[in-house]
C-alpha positions, 0 to 999 in steps of 0.5 A: 483535502479530506482523507479517503478511507476504506476498509475490508475484512479478510479471512486470512491472518495478518501475517498473510495479509500484510505482505500482500497489501504492502507489496507494490508489485501486487497493487494492481490486483486490488487498486484500480488503475495501477499498471505496475509497481516496485521498490528499490530494495527491501521494505524499510523506512526510506525505501522508495516505491515507483508506481505507474497508474493509468490516469486519464488514458495515459500512464503516469509514474510517481515515487513514494517513500516508506515512512513507517513499517511495523509488520504485520500491523502498520505501514505508511508512505508519502509521495515525493514526486509525480502527479500523485503525492498522497500520504498513505497509511495501512493498518492490519488488525487481527480479528477472530483470534488472529485468523482474520484481518481488518484492513484500513 
C-alpha cells in the first residue's frame, strides 16, 4: 500500500509542537474520526497507545506501540491489533530560527 503523507507549518517552536502531536489524548483535536486515545505509561519505545476511531458509524479500538521517540524531532508507532494496523512516523523540523515547525 502506498504511504499517505501530509505536512503542515505551525507558528510554534518544536518544543511546543512535538508533545501536542504525539499525545494520543489530543489526536481527536487534529485527526478526523478519533473518539479517544491514551497510553499505558510515559512515552518511550514499547509504550502502547489505545485509540478509538469512529469508522463506518461504529467505534473501533486499536492498539499501537511506540517504535521510535526522539523529542522534539521524531516519533513512530506501529499498529499491533484492531482494524487499523498502520505504521506512523511524525517528524517535526524547526523553521524560522526555531520559532516555527514543519510537521510531516
